[in-house]
C-alpha positions in Angstrom: 30.8 41.6 5.1 28.5 38.8 4.7 26.5 37.7 7.8 27.0 34.1 9.1 24.2 32.7 7.1 25.5 34.3 4.0 28.3 33.4 1.6 30.2 34.7 -1.4 30.2 33.4 -4.9 33.2 34.1 -6.9 32.3 34.4 -10.4 34.7 33.8 -13.5 33.3 34.4 -17.0 34.6 35.2 -20.4 31.2 33.8 -22.2 32.7 31.5 -24.6 33.4 27.6 -24.5 36.9 26.5 -24.9 36.3 22.7 -25.8 33.9 20.0 -25.0 35.4 16.7 -23.2 33.8 13.3 -22.8 33.0 14.2 -19.3 31.9 17.8 -19.4 33.0 21.2 -20.8 35.9 23.4 -20.2 35.8 27.1 -20.1 38.2 30.1 -20.8 37.1 32.7 -18.2 39.5 33.8 -15.5 38.3 37.2 -14.2 36.6 36.8 -10.8 33.4 38.4 -9.7 31.8 38.4 -6.1 28.2 37.8 -5.4 26.7 37.5 -1.9 23.8 35.0 -1.4 21.7 34.2 1.5 19.0 31.5 2.2 16.6 34.1 1.6 17.8 34.6 -1.9 15.5 33.9 -4.6 16.4 32.3 -7.9 15.4 35.5 -10.0 17.4 37.6 -7.4 20.5 35.5 -8.1 20.1 35.6 -12.0 19.7 39.3 -11.9 22.9 39.6 -9.7 24.7 37.4 -12.2 23.6 39.3 -15.3 24.4 42.5 -13.6 27.8 41.8 -12.5 28.6 40.6 -16.1 26.9 43.7 -17.6 24.6 41.5 -20.0 21.3 42.8 -19.1 20.2 43.4 -22.4 22.5 41.0 -24.3 22.4 37.7 -22.4 19.8 35.8 -20.0 20.5 33.0 -17.5 18.8 29.9 -18.6 19.9 27.6 -15.7 22.5 26.9 -13.2 24.0 23.5 -12.4 25.3 22.6 -8.8 27.9 20.1 -7.8 25.9 18.3 -5.1 27.7 15.9 -2.7 26.4 12.2 -3.0 28.7 10.2 -0.7 31.6 10.2 1.2 34.2 7.5 1.0 37.0 7.1 3.5 39.2 9.8 2.0 37.2 11.3 -0.9 33.8 13.1 -1.5 31.6 12.0 -4.5 29.6 14.7 -6.3 26.9 14.7 -8.9 25.4 17.4 -11.0 22.1 19.0 -10.0 20.1 21.6 -12.1 19.0 24.6 -10.5 16.2 26.4 -12.3 13.8 27.7 -9.7 13.3 28.6 -6.1 12.9 25.1 -4.7 16.2 23.9 -6.6 18.0 26.8 -5.0 16.8 25.8 -1.5 18.2 22.4 -2.1 21.5 23.9 -2.4 21.2 25.8 0.9 19.6 22.8 2.4 22.7 20.7 1.6 25.1 23.3 2.8 23.3 23.1 6.2 23.0 19.3 6.3 26.6 18.6 5.2 28.8 21.3 6.8 31.7 18.7 6.9 31.9 18.5 3.1 30.5 22.1 2.0 32.3 23.7 5.0 30.6 25.2 8.1 30.7 28.7 6.9 31.4 28.2 3.1 30.3 26.2 0.4 31.9 24.6 -2.7 29.7 24.4 -5.7 30.0 23.5 -9.4 27.6 24.2 -11.8 28.2 23.5 -15.7 26.2 22.7 -18.9 27.0 23.0 -22.6 25.3 25.8 -24.5 21.9 25.3 -25.6 21.3 22.0 -23.5 17.7 21.6 -22.4 18.5 18.7 -20.0 20.7 17.6 -17.4 24.2 16.9 -18.9 25.5 13.3 -18.7 28.5 13.9 -16.5 30.1 11.3 -14.4 30.2 11.6 -10.5 33.6 13.1 -9.4 35.5 12.6 -6.2 37.5 15.3 -4.6 39.8 14.8 -1.3 38.2 15.1 2.1 39.4 18.2 3.7 39.4 20.1 6.9 37.3 23.2 6.7 38.7 26.5 8.0 36.2 28.4 10.2 37.6 31.8 9.0 36.7 31.0 5.4 34.2 33.0 3.5 31.7 31.2 1.4 32.8 30.7 -2.1 30.6 28.4 -4.2 31.5 28.1 -8.0 28.7 28.3 -10.5 28.4 27.5 -14.2 25.5 29.4 -15.8 23.9 28.6 -19.1 23.4 31.8 -20.8 21.3 32.4 -23.8 23.6 31.7 -26.7 26.8 31.0 -24.7 27.9 29.3 -21.5 29.8 31.1 -18.9 31.5 29.2 -15.9 32.0 30.7 -12.4 34.8 29.1 -11.1 36.8 29.5 -7.9 40.2 31.2 -8.9 43.3 29.6 -7.1 45.2 33.1 -6.7 42.2 34.7 -5.0 41.7 32.1 -2.2 43.1 31.7 1.1 46.0 29.2 1.2 43.9 27.0 3.7 41.4 26.4 1.0 43.5 25.5 -1.9 43.3 21.7 -0.9 39.7 21.7 -2.6 39.3 20.9 -6.1 37.3 23.8 -7.6 35.4 21.3 -10.2 34.0 18.0 -10.0 31.8 17.3 -12.8 34.1 14.8 -14.7 37.6 14.9 -15.7 37.1 17.6 -18.1 36.1 20.0 -15.4 38.8 19.2 -13.0 42.0 21.3 -12.9 45.3 20.2 -12.1 46.5 23.1 -10.0 45.6 21.4 -6.8 47.4 18.0 -7.1 50.4 19.1 -4.7 48.2 20.0 -1.8 48.1 17.7 1.1 44.7 17.2 2.9 44.2 16.3 6.6 42.9 12.8 7.1 39.8 13.7 9.4 36.9 16.0 9.3 35.5 18.0 12.2 31.8 17.9 12.9 29.7 20.4 14.8 27.4 17.7 16.1 28.0 18.3 19.7 28.5 15.0 21.1 30.2 15.4 24.3 32.0 12.2 24.5 35.6 12.1 26.0 38.2 11.9 23.1 41.4 10.0 23.3 44.7 11.5 22.3 45.0 10.0 19.1 41.6 11.5 18.3 42.8 15.0 19.1 45.9 14.4 17.1 43.8 13.5 14.1 41.9 16.8 14.1 39.5 16.4 17.1 38.2 19.6 18.7 40.5 21.4 21.2 37.9 21.2 24.0 38.4 17.7 24.7 35.2 16.5 23.0 35.4 14.0 20.2 33.4 14.8 17.2 32.4 12.1 14.5 31.8 12.6 10.9 28.4 12.2 9.4 27.4 9.4 7.0 26.3 9.9 3.5 24.6 7.9 1.0 22.5 8.2 -2.1 20.5 11.5 -1.9 17.0 11.4 -3.1 16.9 14.8 -4.8 13.0 14.8 -5.1 12.7 14.4 -1.4 15.3 17.2 -0.8 13.1 19.3 -3.2 9.9 18.6 -1.0 11.7 19.0 2.2 14.2 21.9 1.5 11.7 24.5 0.9 9.9 23.9 4.3 13.2 23.6 6.2 12.6 20.2 7.4 15.6 17.7 7.5 15.5 14.8 5.3 17.7 12.3 7.3 20.7 12.3 5.5 23.4 13.1 8.0 24.4 13.0 11.6 22.5 16.2 12.5 19.3 14.4 11.7 20.3 11.2 13.5 21.0 13.1 16.8 17.4 14.4 17.1 16.0 10.9 16.3 15.0 8.4 18.9 17.8 5.8 19.4 20.6 7.8 18.2 22.1 9.2 21.3 25.5 7.9 22.3 25.3 4.9 24.6 26.6 5.2 28.2 28.5 2.7 30.3 25.9 1.3 32.6 23.0 2.0 30.4 20.4 -0.7 31.0 17.9 -2.5 28.7 14.9 -4.8 29.8 16.1 -7.6 27.5 18.5 -8.5 24.9 16.0 -7.8 21.9 15.8 -4.3 23.2 19.5 -3.8 23.6 20.0 -5.2 19.9 17.2 -3.1 18.6 19.1 -0.1 20.0 22.4 -1.0 18.7 21.1 -1.7 15.1 19.0 1.5 15.0 21.9 3.4 16.1 24.3 2.1 13.4 21.6 2.4 10.8 21.0 5.9 11.4 24.7 6.7 11.4 25.0 4.9 8.0 27.8 2.6 9.2 28.2 -1.2 9.3 29.2 -3.1 12.4 29.8 -6.7 12.9 29.0 -9.2 16.0 32.0 -10.5 17.8 30.1 -12.5 20.2 26.6 -13.1 21.0 25.0 -15.7 23.4 22.6 -15.8 26.2 24.9 -13.8 28.5 26.8 -11.3 26.6 26.8 -9.4 23.4 29.9 -7.8 21.7 29.9 -5.7 18.5 32.4 -3.6 16.7 32.7 -1.3 14.1 33.5 -3.1 10.3 36.4 -0.6 10.1 37.7 -1.5 13.6 41.4 -1.2 13.4 41.3 0.8 10.2 40.8 4.2 11.9 37.6 3.5 13.9 37.5 2.3 17.4 33.8 2.2 18.0 32.9 -1.0 20.2 30.1 -1.9 22.6 30.0 -4.8 25.0 26.6 -5.7 26.7 26.2 -8.2 29.4 23.3 -9.9 31.3 22.8 -9.0 35.0 21.4 -12.2 36.4 20.0 -10.8 39.6 18.1 -8.0 37.8 17.3 -10.0 34.6 18.4 -6.8 32.5 21.1 -6.2 30.1 23.7 -3.5 30.7 26.3 -1.7 28.7 29.7 -2.8 30.3 32.1 -1.2 27.6 31.6 1.5 25.1 34.0 3.0 22.7 32.3 5.6 20.6 31.1 7.3 18.7 32.4 6.0 15.2 35.1 7.9 13.7 34.7 6.3 10.3 32.4 7.3 7.4 29.8 5.3 5.4 31.8 3.0 3.0 29.1 2.3 0.5 26.2 4.1 -1.2 24.0 1.2 -1.0 20.3 1.9 -0.7 20.0 -0.9 1.9 21.6 -1.5 5.3 22.2 -5.2 6.5 21.4 -4.2 10.1 17.9 -2.9 8.8 16.6 -6.6 9.2 12.8 -7.4 9.9 13.2 -7.3 13.4 14.0 -3.5 13.4 11.4 -2.7 10.7 8.8 -4.8 12.9 9.4 -2.7 16.0 9.0 0.6 13.9 5.8 -0.5 11.9 4.3 -1.8 15.1 2.0 1.2 15.7 0.7 1.3 12.1 -0.2 -2.3 12.1 -1.9 -2.2 15.4 -4.1 0.6 14.0 -4.8 -1.2 10.7 -3.7 -4.7 10.2 -4.7 -4.3 6.6 -2.1 -1.7 5.8 -0.4 -2.5 2.6 3.2 -3.6 2.5 4.0 -0.8 0.0 2.7 1.8 2.6 4.9 0.1 5.3 8.0 0.1 2.9 7.9 3.8 2.0 7.4 4.7 5.6 10.4 2.5 6.6 12.5 4.1 3.9 11.4 7.6 4.9 12.3 6.8 8.6 15.7 5.2 8.2 17.0 6.4 5.0 17.5 3.1 3.7 15.0 1.2 1.5 14.6 -2.5 2.5 13.2 -5.2 0.2 9.5 -6.0 -0.2 9.8 -9.4 1.5 11.8 -8.1 4.6 9.0 -5.6 5.1 6.4 -8.5 4.7 8.1 -10.6 7.2 8.3 -7.7 9.5 4.4 -7.1 9.2 3.9 -10.9 10.0 6.1 -10.6 13.1 4.3 -7.3 14.3 0.9 -9.1 13.9 2.1 -12.1 15.7 3.2 -9.8 18.5 -0.2 -8.0 18.6 -2.6 -10.8 17.8 -0.6 -14.0 18.7 1.7 -16.5 17.4 0.9 -17.8 13.8 1.6 -21.4 14.6 -0.1 -21.4 18.1 -3.1 -19.8 16.8 -4.3 -23.1 15.3 -4.1 -24.8 18.7 -6.3 -22.1 20.2 -9.2 -22.8 18.0 -10.4 -25.8 20.1 -10.4 -23.8 23.3 -12.2 -21.0 21.5 -14.7 -23.5 20.2 -15.3 -24.7 23.8 -15.3 -21.1 25.3 -17.7 -19.6 22.8 -20.2 -22.4 23.3 -20.2 -21.7 26.9 -20.5 -18.1 26.4 -23.2 -18.2 23.7 -25.3 -21.5 23.9 -26.3 -22.2 20.5 -23.2 -21.2 18.7 -22.4 -24.0 15.9 -18.7 -24.5 15.5 -17.6 -27.5 13.7 -13.8 -28.3 13.6 -12.4 -30.9 11.1 -8.8 -32.3 11.5 -6.8 -34.7 9.8 -4.3 -37.2 11.2 -0.6 -36.7 11.7 1.5 -39.6 10.5 5.2 -40.0 11.6 7.1 -43.0 10.1 3.7 -44.6 8.7 2.1 -44.4 12.3 -0.6 -41.9 13.5 0.5 -39.4 16.1 -2.3 -39.4 18.5 -0.9 -36.3 20.1 -1.1 -34.0 17.3 -3.6 -33.4 14.4 -3.5 -31.2 11.4 -6.0 -28.4 11.0 -8.3 -29.0 8.2 -11.5 -27.0 8.2 -13.7 -25.0 10.5 -17.4 -24.0 10.2 -18.9 -21.4 12.7 -21.9 -19.4 13.2 -23.7 -17.6 16.2 -27.2 -18.0 17.4 -28.0 -14.4 16.8 -27.1 -14.6 13.2 -29.3 -17.9 12.9 -32.0 -15.8 14.5 -31.4 -12.7 12.4 -31.6 -14.6 9.1 -35.1 -15.5 9.7 -36.1 -11.8 9.2 -33.8 -11.1 6.3 -34.6 -11.3 2.6 -35.0 -14.9 1.5 -31.6 -15.1 -0.3 -28.0 -15.8 0.7 -24.8 -14.7 -1.1 -21.8 -17.0 -0.7 -18.3 -16.3 -1.9 -14.6 -16.8 -0.7 -11.7 -14.6 -0.2 -8.1 -15.4 0.3 -6.1 -15.0 3.6 -3.3 -12.6 3.5 -1.3 -13.5 6.4 1.8 -15.6 7.0 0.0 -18.9 6.1 -2.5 -19.4 3.2 -6.1 -20.5 3.2 -9.5 -19.2 2.2 -12.4 -17.8 4.3 -15.8 -18.6 3.0 -18.5 -16.4 3.9 -22.5 -16.5 3.6 -24.0 -12.9 3.4 -27.7 -11.9 4.1 -29.4 -8.6 3.8 -32.0 -7.1 5.9 -35.0 -4.8 4.8 -32.9 -1.6 5.1 -30.1 -2.8 2.6 -27.7 -3.5 5.3 -25.4 -6.4 4.4 -24.9 -9.1 7.3 -22.4 -11.9 7.3 -24.1 -14.8 8.8 -21.8 -17.9 8.6 -18.2 -18.6 8.0 -15.7 -21.3 7.3 -11.8 -21.6 7.1 -10.8 -24.1 4.5 -7.7 -24.9 2.6 -9.1 -23.5 -0.8 -12.2 -23.3 -3.0 -12.8 -26.8 -4.3 -15.8 -29.1 -4.5 -15.0 -30.7 -0.9 -14.5 -27.5 0.8 -17.8 -25.9 -0.6 -19.7 -29.2 0.2 -18.3 -28.8 3.8 -19.5 -25.3 4.1 -22.8 -25.5 2.4 -23.8 -28.7 4.1 -23.6 -27.1 7.4 -25.0 -23.7 6.2 -28.1 -25.4 5.1 -28.2 -27.5 8.2 -28.0 -24.7 10.8 -28.5 -21.5 9.1 -31.0 -21.8 6.1 -33.6 -24.6 6.8 -36.2 -22.4 4.8 -37.6 -23.7 1.5 -37.3 -21.6 -1.8 -34.3 -20.0 -0.9 -32.0 -18.3 -3.4 -28.2 -18.7 -3.4 -26.3 -16.0 -5.4 -22.6 -17.0 -6.1 -20.0 -17.1 -8.8 -19.6 -19.8 -11.3 -17.0 -21.8 -9.4 -17.2 -25.6 -10.3 -16.8 -26.4 -6.6 -20.0 -24.5 -5.7 -21.9 -26.0 -8.7 -21.0 -29.4 -7.4 -21.9 -28.7 -3.8 -25.3 -27.4 -4.7 -26.3 -30.1 -7.2 -25.4 -32.9 -4.8 -28.4 -35.0 -4.3 -28.2 -35.2 -0.4 -27.1 -31.4 0.0 -30.6 -30.1 0.3 -29.9 -27.2 -2.4 -31.8 -28.7 -5.3 -35.1 -27.0 -6.5 -37.8 -26.5 -5.1 -35.8 -26.5 -1.8 -33.4 -23.9 -3.1 -32.5 -22.0 -6.4 -29.4 -20.8 -7.8 -28.3 -17.4 -9.4 -25.0 -16.0 -10.6 -23.3 -12.8 -9.5 -23.4 -10.5 -12.5 -20.1 -9.0 -11.3 -18.4 -12.5 -11.9 -20.2 -13.1 -15.1 -19.0 -9.8 -16.4 -15.4 -10.5 -15.5 -15.6 -13.9 -17.2 -17.2 -12.1 -20.3 -14.3 -9.7 -20.2 -11.7 -12.4 -20.7 -13.0 -13.1 -24.0 -14.3 -9.7 -25.2 -12.2 -6.9 -24.4 -13.4 -3.3 -23.7 -15.5 -1.6 -21.0 -18.5 -0.8 -23.6 -19.1 -4.5 -24.2 -19.0 -5.3 -20.5 -21.4 -2.5 -19.9 -23.8 -3.6 -22.4 -23.9 -7.1 -21.0 -24.6 -5.8 -17.4 -27.4 -3.5 -18.6 -29.0 -6.5 -20.4 -28.8 -8.6 -17.1 -30.4 -5.8 -15.0 -33.5 -5.2 -17.3 -36.5 -6.1 -15.3 -38.7 -6.9 -18.3 -38.4 -9.2 -21.3 -38.9 -6.2 -23.7 -36.3 -4.2 -22.2 -33.8 -7.2 -22.3 -34.6 -7.7 -25.9 -33.8 -4.3 -26.7 -30.5 -4.3 -24.9 -29.6 -7.6 -26.4 -30.2 -6.3 -29.6 -27.6 -3.7 -29.1 -25.0 -6.3 -27.8 -25.7 -8.2 -30.8 -25.0 -5.2 -33.3 -21.5 -4.7 -31.6 -20.7 -8.5 -32.1 -22.9 -11.4 -32.6 -20.3 -13.7 -30.8 -21.1 -11.8 -27.6 -24.6 -13.0 -27.6 -23.4 -16.5 -28.5 -21.4 -16.4 -25.4 -24.2 -15.2 -23.1 -26.8 -17.7 -24.6 -24.7 -20.4 -23.2 -25.6 -19.5 -19.7 -29.4 -20.0 -18.6 -31.2 -16.8 -18.6 -32.7 -17.7 -15.1 -29.2 -17.7 -13.8 -27.8 -14.3 -14.6 -31.0 -12.1 -15.8 -33.3 -10.3 -13.4 -36.4 -10.6 -15.6 -36.2 -14.4 -15.5 -35.5 -14.8 -11.8 -39.0 -15.6 -10.8 -39.0 -12.6 -8.3 -36.4 -14.3 -6.0 -33.4 -11.7 -6.4 -35.1 -8.7 -4.6 -33.2 -6.6 -7.1 -29.7 -8.0 -5.9 -27.4 -8.9 -8.7 -24.1 -9.4 -6.8 -22.7 -11.2 -3.8 -21.7 -8.2 -1.9 -18.5 -10.0 -0.7 -16.2 -6.9 -1.4 -18.5 -4.6 0.6 -18.8 -7.1 3.4 -15.0 -7.5 3.7 -14.2 -3.8 3.4 -17.0 -2.5 5.7 -17.4 -5.2 8.4 -14.4 -7.6 8.1 -11.7 -5.2 7.2 -8.2 -6.5 8.2 -9.4 -9.9 9.5 -7.7 -11.5 6.4 -4.4 -10.4 7.7 -4.6 -11.9 11.1 -3.9 -15.4 12.6 -6.7 -17.9 12.4 -7.5 -17.7 16.1 -7.7 -13.9 16.0 -9.7 -14.0 12.8 -12.5 -16.1 14.4 -12.5 -13.8 17.4 -12.7 -10.9 15.2 -15.8 -12.1 13.6 -17.5 -12.3 17.0 -16.5 -8.8 18.0 -17.3 -7.3 14.6 -20.7 -8.8 14.6 -21.4 -7.7 18.1 -20.6 -4.2 17.2 -22.7 -4.4 14.0 -25.6 -5.7 15.9 -25.5 -2.9 18.5 -25.0 -0.2 15.8 -27.9 -1.4 13.5 -30.1 -2.4 16.3 -30.1 1.1 18.0 -30.9 2.6 14.3 -33.9 0.5 14.0 -35.1 1.0 17.5 -34.7 4.9 16.9 -36.8 4.6 13.7 -39.5 2.6 15.7 -39.6 5.3 18.4 -40.5 7.9 15.7 -43.5 5.9 14.6 -42.2 4.7 11.2 -43.8 1.5 9.7 -41.1 0.8 7.1 -37.4 1.1 6.9 -35.7 4.1 5.9 -34.5 2.4 2.5 -38.2 1.6 1.5 -39.3 5.2 2.5 -36.8 6.7 0.4 -37.7 4.5 -2.8 -41.5 5.2 -2.3 -40.7 9.1 -2.1 -38.7 8.8 -5.3 -41.4 6.8 -7.1 -44.0 9.4 -6.1 -41.7 12.3 -7.4 -41.2 10.5 -10.7 -45.0 9.9 -11.4 -46.3 11.4 -14.5 -49.6 12.2 -15.8 -51.4 9.0 -15.7 -54.8 8.0 -17.1 -56.1 5.0 -15.4 -58.6 2.3 -16.7 -60.2 -0.1 -14.2 -61.0 -3.6 -15.6 -62.6 -5.4 -12.5 -64.8 -4.7 -9.9 -62.4 -5.6 -7.1 -60.1 -2.7 -8.0 -57.2 -4.8 -8.8 -56.7 -4.9 -12.6 -55.8 -1.6 -14.2 -54.0 -0.1 -17.3 -52.0 3.0 -16.7 -51.2 5.2 -19.7 -48.4 7.7 -19.3 -49.0 10.9 -21.1 -47.4 14.3 -21.4 -48.6 17.1 -19.1 -50.8 18.3 -22.1 -52.0 14.9 -23.0 -51.0 15.2 -26.4 -48.4 12.5 -26.5 -48.5 9.0 -25.0 -45.5 7.8 -23.2 -46.6 4.1 -22.9 -49.3 1.9 -21.3 -48.7 -0.6 -18.4 -50.8 -3.2 -17.1 -50.9 -3.2 -13.2 -52.4 -6.1 -11.1 -52.5 -5.3 -7.4 -54.0 -8.9 -6.6 -50.7 -10.5 -8.1 -48.5 -7.5 -7.3 -47.1 -7.2 -10.8 -46.8 -4.4 -13.2 -45.5 -4.2 -17.0 -42.5 -2.0 -16.0 -41.1 -5.0 -13.8 -40.2 -2.9 -10.7 -43.3 -4.1 -8.7 -42.5 -7.6 -8.8 -38.7 -7.5 -8.9 -38.5 -5.3 -5.7 -41.6 -6.4 -3.7 -43.0 -2.9 -3.2 -45.2 -0.7 -5.4 -43.6 1.0 -8.3 -45.1 4.4 -9.5 -47.8 2.9 -11.7 -48.9 0.8 -8.7 -49.0 3.7 -6.4 -51.3 5.6 -8.8 -53.7 2.7 -8.8 -53.7 2.5 -5.1 -54.5 6.2 -5.0 -57.4 5.6 -7.7 -58.9 2.8 -5.6 -58.4 4.7 -2.4 -56.4 1.8 -0.6 -53.3 2.3 1.2 -50.2 1.1 -0.7 -48.7 -0.3 2.5 -50.4 -3.7 2.3 -48.7 -4.1 -1.0 -45.0 -4.1 0.5 -43.1 -7.1 1.5 -43.0 -7.9 5.4 -39.2 -7.9 5.2 -39.2 -4.0 4.6 -41.3 -3.4 7.8 -39.2 -1.7 10.6 -40.3 -4.4 13.0 -38.6 -6.9 10.9 -35.4 -4.9 10.7 -35.4 -4.5 14.4 -35.9 -8.2 14.8 -32.9 -8.9 12.7 -30.6 -7.3 15.4 -32.7 -7.9 18.4 -31.0 -10.8 20.0 -27.5 -9.4 20.0 -24.4 -10.9 21.6 -23.0 -11.5 25.1 -19.8 -10.2 26.5 -17.0 -12.6 26.0 -15.6 -14.7 28.6 -11.8 -14.1 29.4 -9.7 -16.8 28.0 -8.4 -17.8 31.4 -11.9 -18.9 32.1 -12.4 -21.0 29.0 -12.9 -24.9 29.5 -9.8 -27.0 29.3 -9.1 -28.7 26.1 -7.5 -32.1 26.6 -7.6 -33.3 22.8 -4.6 -33.5 20.4 -2.4 -30.4 19.8 -3.7 -28.7 16.5 -1.2 -27.6 14.1 -0.8 -26.4 10.5 -0.3 -28.8 7.8 3.1 -28.1 6.4 1.7 -28.5 2.8 -0.3 -25.6 3.3 2.4 -23.2 4.2 3.4 -20.4 1.9 6.5 -20.9 -0.4 9.5 -19.5 1.6 11.5 -19.0 -1.5 11.3 -18.2 -5.0 8.9 -16.0 -6.9 5.3 -16.1 -5.7 3.0 -18.0 -8.1 1.0 -15.9 -10.2 -3.0 -15.9 -9.6 -3.9 -14.3 -12.9 -6.4 -16.1 -14.8 -4.5 -17.2 -18.0 -6.3 -17.2 -21.4 -5.2 -18.4 -25.0 -3.7 -15.0 -25.3 -1.0 -15.8 -22.9 0.0 -19.0 -24.8 3.1 -18.2 -27.0 3.4 -20.0 -30.4 6.3 -22.6 -30.1 6.8 -22.3 -33.9 7.1 -18.7 -33.9 10.7 -17.5 -34.7 12.6 -15.2 -32.3 13.2 -11.8 -33.5 15.8 -9.3 -32.8 14.6 -6.5 -30.2 16.4 -3.7 -32.2 15.6 -4.4 -35.9 12.7 -7.0 -35.3 14.2 -9.2 -37.8 14.4 -13.0 -37.4 17.7 -15.0 -37.3 19.6 -13.0 -34.6 19.3 -11.3 -31.3 19.9 -7.8 -30.2 23.4 -8.5 -29.1 24.5 -9.8 -32.4 22.4 -7.5 -34.4 24.3 -6.3 -37.6 22.9 -2.7 -37.3 24.3 -2.5 -33.9 27.7 -3.4 -35.1 27.5 -1.3 -38.2 26.6 1.9 -35.8 29.4 1.2 -33.7 31.9 1.0 -36.4 30.6 4.2 -37.9 30.9 5.9 -34.6 34.4 4.6 -34.2 35.6 6.3 -37.4 
């Protein structure tokens, strides 16, 4: 006899197809065979057992099985679908389904239907079937029915009515379409309730026992079913983990134990969260009967139709807690729909679930949160609902989105008290009510801020600054403008910030004017940016202080290449343009530009419209220090990761904390290098070592008595072949290779000249690369923040967000894609049919479609 974990398959076979129907295949076999299977049975073992029982070892082979898998339970029917079994993992899905859903498959037996036409290589297109819900009999032995696709013919393994116990005749043997349904079971009467072995020890009423409850006096509830994720079952079934489809999963999950009269909650929100989570994981719907500040009453949506679930919670005023005053449970109904969503799974419930993930990383994507929510609750909410849940979670962790704007004035006062010398400029706009200015409120407009440590640090950085903007990803829109510097060890350092409404001429003028005034008074500074017209207008303003010779402008090659790619498609064309921009000599630039011209002369014409001094390295007058991009993405990802997702007050606070951490980390590194006696930064040392390693056989010729002008001829080790000749001037720090003047430290040719002249190469290195300069960048540091309770009081108008700056609450989000002439449709172009691609009609009225349907009808 089979063990408790085993069950018997009754096999019926004749090996021939009787006929095909619209919903499946009917077979003619009637002779039963029995096969015992266990969860340890492999797919190959099952195949061998079937073939051996049929005596077809040499004549036939099993290609696949089809399993009738339960999909959903309606109030009095079970719906099934067809599932292909072709390997061990698929077979484990069947066992997992049997364990997960004993109420449908039976606690000790299983009903399985597997069918396919002969020669079919894919899943048959069969409709989901419905069979009556039944009361399983514990004494029954497992009897799944299989249909097997044999090589050359199809055999069906169907439960024989005359060979089954009478108690089991109420179950339809087949469920894959009407063509597989027999009519022998139509007269059987099924009980109207299913027992479950879930083990909820809740007292049962007499009607419950009469309806089929357990005789031990405990009421047991049926599970809920909804759309099954077969791929998830494949992944989870092999390892034995539950997927979360039924009541068994729910009982071991937090929040799914039954409520008790007298159970208490800290507040109403906690109580509602428990009620919602309970019903979500049960897969049933409930409705709110009464809800106010003193009581909350909810009952099942099927209340009065066979389910008596009801809960009543009240506020205990003395203790300020909520308590369960009445509870009728658990549910005695089943899930009434197979929807992939649940109306109780609102953004409040989702917010409570995703709170730990958002706290760990505020930049976690909505897609990740949505998938985690779906995996946890078994229902898939909408993208917008998860987005709203994330905004609520961020508000609970980092502060309210609206109140954060009013915290900025106090933060300005607090940070200026905490670190004297901090620059924070807040701009507001008046609030008008009925044509009158409201003196008690003001709209937030713009904010510029920088810290004295950043101001001091920039004095020892490279004489260039990169500027760019990045959008805020939180509940409200806006743009964060950032100025980025770089020290002599190639570490990026954000030095100034601004919160503005967007990138335009006014906002960039606001940012750059304060940047010039407070951060970058040095003459001859280089500004690297994109080609935004707002930046162009701000830099070219006569009173801005950014015109030559006070400052110079250069373009970020990454943005130039992106604009180039809008006109000329293909990665190769973009790569050729970037290579030409990085060329350090005019000879190399002309060589790469000729290659670009050979690809398409229009590409060169496009590039020639931009001044070479703005986007090429060989014309930068030694101002770039080898930097061709703005480094905004690196800055946001490494230093300011996640701040764009925060409320504005938390964002500005985060810049203080992130910079304080950065100054401590990089300051320790520089101090440790100084302690080892190093003279230059680690980046420079590695570059010099690389230049020494790549030095070839050089022949030097001296041309002046001051040992400063040379020619360096590169030859092969045998000296028989010349690799080129370069002029080197140690006095002017130039070399024909271009590296000496571009990077401001000796190239391999200059190092050879220094060795020939017996002078140290260290005197030809820019001071920014000295380790003392790197340490000076981070020497000042930050002070510990003052608790907010000790900030100076602010007695000005309340700062609020301008309603016009809010994100759209409804409708499709506006596309941020840069549209080109390729996106413009020709209004005179006639519409064509999507089927035959001919003009004059649509797909619905296509004559070919009508003709094919008529042909099919005959």
